[in-house]
C-alpha positions as CSV (number, residue, x, y, z in Angstrom):
1,M,-10.9,116.4,102.3
2,L,-11.8,114.4,98.9
3,K,-13.4,111.4,100.2
4,K,-15.7,114.3,102.4
5,Y,-17.1,115.8,99.2
6,S,-17.6,112.6,97.3
7,S,-19.3,111.0,100.3
8,L,-21.5,114.4,100.2
9,L,-22.4,114.2,97.0
10,L,-23.2,110.7,97.0
11,I,-25.4,111.4,99.8
12,V,-27.0,114.3,97.6
13,L,-27.3,111.9,94.5
14,F,-29.5,109.1,96.6
15,I,-31.9,112.1,98.3
16,L,-32.3,113.2,94.7
17,W,-33.1,109.8,93.5
18,G,-35.2,109.0,96.2
19,C,-37.2,111.7,95.5
20,N,-37.8,111.2,92.1
21,R,-41.5,111.6,91.1
22,Q,-43.2,109.0,88.9
23,P,-43.3,110.0,84.9
24,A,-46.5,111.7,84.2
25,N,-47.9,109.0,82.1
26,L,-47.8,106.1,84.6
27,Y,-49.8,105.7,87.8
28,K,-49.7,103.8,91.1
29,V,-52.6,101.4,91.7
30,V,-53.4,102.1,95.3
31,K,-57.1,99.9,95.2
32,V,-58.3,97.5,94.0
33,K,-62.1,97.7,94.6
34,D,-63.2,94.7,92.7
35,G,-61.8,92.4,89.8
36,D,-62.3,95.5,87.1
37,T,-62.3,98.4,88.9
38,L,-59.0,100.3,90.4
39,G,-58.2,103.0,92.3
40,L,-54.9,104.8,90.9
41,L,-52.9,107.9,92.0
42,T,-51.6,109.8,89.6
43,S,-48.6,111.8,89.3
44,D,-50.2,114.6,91.5
45,N,-51.4,112.6,94.1
46,Q,-54.7,112.8,92.8
47,E,-56.9,109.4,93.3
48,M,-58.6,108.4,90.0
49,T,-61.0,105.3,89.5
50,V,-60.2,103.1,86.3
51,R,-62.6,101.1,85.1
52,L,-61.1,98.0,82.9
53,A,-62.6,98.4,79.3
54,E,-63.1,95.4,77.4
55,I,-64.0,93.4,80.4
56,D,-66.5,92.3,83.0
57,C,-65.1,90.3,86.3
58,P,-67.6,88.9,88.7
59,E,-69.7,91.2,91.5
60,K,-68.1,90.7,94.7
61,T,-70.7,89.2,96.1
62,Q,-71.2,86.5,93.4
63,A,-69.2,83.4,93.0
64,F,-65.5,83.9,91.9
65,G,-66.2,87.6,92.8
66,Q,-63.6,87.9,95.9
67,A,-61.0,85.6,93.8
68,A,-61.2,88.0,91.1
69,K,-60.8,91.1,93.1
70,K,-57.6,88.9,94.4
71,A,-56.2,88.0,91.2
72,T,-56.4,91.5,90.2
73,S,-54.9,92.8,93.3
74,D,-51.9,89.9,92.9
75,L,-52.0,91.1,89.2
76,C,-51.3,94.9,89.9
77,F,-51.5,96.7,93.3
78,G,-48.8,98.9,94.1
79,K,-47.4,99.0,90.9
80,Y,-47.5,101.2,88.2
81,V,-49.4,101.1,85.3
82,K,-50.0,103.2,82.2
83,L,-53.5,103.5,80.7
84,I,-54.6,102.8,76.6
85,G,-57.7,105.0,76.6
86,N,-59.6,107.8,77.9
87,V,-63.2,107.4,77.6
88,H,-65.4,108.3,80.9
89,D,-68.2,106.1,81.8
90,R,-71.7,107.4,83.1
91,Y,-70.3,107.0,86.9
92,G,-67.5,109.1,85.8
93,R,-64.7,106.4,85.9
94,T,-61.9,106.2,83.4
95,V,-62.5,103.4,81.3
96,A,-59.2,102.0,79.7
97,L,-56.7,99.0,79.1
98,V,-54.5,98.7,82.3
99,I,-50.9,97.9,80.7
100,L,-47.8,97.2,83.8
101,E,-44.6,98.4,83.1
102,D,-43.6,94.9,81.8
103,G,-46.1,95.0,79.5
104,T,-48.8,92.7,80.7
105,N,-52.2,93.8,80.0
106,V,-54.4,93.2,83.2
107,N,-57.7,93.4,81.3
108,Y,-56.9,90.6,79.1
109,R,-54.7,88.3,81.6
110,L,-57.9,88.5,84.0
111,V,-59.8,86.7,81.1
112,K,-56.7,84.4,80.1
113,T,-56.6,83.2,83.7
114,G,-60.5,82.7,84.2
115,Y,-61.2,85.5,86.4
116,A,-63.3,87.6,83.8
117,W,-65.5,87.7,80.8
118,Q,-64.9,89.5,77.5
119,Y,-67.7,92.5,77.9
120,K,-68.8,91.5,74.1
121,Q,-71.3,94.8,74.1
122,Y,-68.1,96.8,74.6
123,S,-65.7,94.9,72.6
124,Q,-64.6,93.4,69.3
125,S,-61.5,91.6,70.0
126,T,-60.7,88.4,68.5
127,E,-57.7,88.1,70.4
128,L,-59.6,88.2,74.0
129,A,-62.0,86.0,72.6
130,G,-59.6,83.2,72.0
131,Y,-58.6,83.8,75.5
132,E,-61.8,83.3,77.3
133,Q,-62.2,79.9,74.9
134,Q,-58.7,79.1,76.1
135,A,-59.8,79.5,79.8
136,R,-62.9,78.0,79.3
137,Q,-61.6,74.7,77.5
138,N,-58.9,74.6,80.5
139,K,-61.8,75.3,83.1
140,L,-59.7,78.3,84.4
141,G,-61.2,80.3,87.4
142,L,-64.9,81.0,87.1
143,W,-64.8,78.0,84.4
144,Q,-64.6,75.6,86.9
145,E,-68.0,75.8,87.4
146,P,-70.2,74.2,84.7
147,N,-72.6,77.3,83.8
148,P,-71.4,80.2,85.5
149,T,-73.6,83.2,85.3
150,P,-72.4,86.3,83.4
151,P,-72.3,89.5,85.5
152,W,-74.4,91.7,83.6
153,E,-77.1,88.7,83.8
154,Y,-76.0,88.8,87.9
155,R,-76.7,92.3,87.9
156,R,-80.1,92.2,85.8
157,E,-81.5,89.4,88.1
158,K,-80.5,91.3,91.3
159,K,-82.2,94.6,89.9
160,A,-85.3,92.9,88.9
161,G,-85.3,90.6,92.2
162,Y,-84.9,94.3,94.0
163,Q,-88.1,96.0,92.7
164,A,-89.9,92.7,93.1
165,S,-89.4,92.8,96.4
166,K,-90.4,96.6,96.6
167,P,-94.0,96.2,98.0
168,D,-97.1,98.0,95.5
169,S,-97.6,100.9,98.0
170,L,-93.9,102.0,97.9
171,Q,-93.9,101.5,94.0
172,N,-96.8,102.9,92.7
173,K,-96.9,105.7,95.4
174,S,-97.1,109.5,93.5
175,K,-94.2,111.8,95.6
176,R,-96.0,114.8,97.4
177,H,-95.2,118.2,96.5
178,Y,-95.7,120.2,99.4
179,K,-95.9,124.3,99.3
180,K,-94.4,126.5,101.8
181,R,-97.1,128.0,103.9
182,K,-97.0,131.9,103.8
183,P,-97.6,133.5,107.1
184,K,-100.9,135.6,107.5
185,L,-99.8,139.1,107.9
186,E,-100.6,139.6,111.6
187,E,-98.5,136.2,112.4
188,A,-95.8,137.9,110.8
189,Y,-95.3,140.5,113.4
């Protein structure tokens, strides 16, 4: 009889352990949109978009863009992470440092392995600057190229190229505003 109840108790404990929810301060990485943007699942099963703070990875269409996305995915996809920082950018994304459960800083690791630049416009970290310098010297990741284009310059050039490719008639055309015509009294009946 005791054996029957102990096995039942063991089964109940396994079920409770399996149903245990993640802690409120941990998020599961469920999507890697590009090298520096993640989709995370909150403890209440809501998806949120996180932009990795202080770094900028190559765009997906840029050299090493897909490699940066893969490096990010290999590092944290399917794992639980915690966030340091709760700032939101103009696109509504949370901007934060992403830390794995083992303490690895994902943002810094990407710079250290040569798949991201320190985004100096938003980072004053000397530690991060040192990681970027080491990656450059060791020709890691994107630093294998002699003169890689930073993503902020790539985006600016792409935007300028798009504006230049528009015909003048589309760039300078003023928007027409039409008034809704009111029906004449005899048309109303």
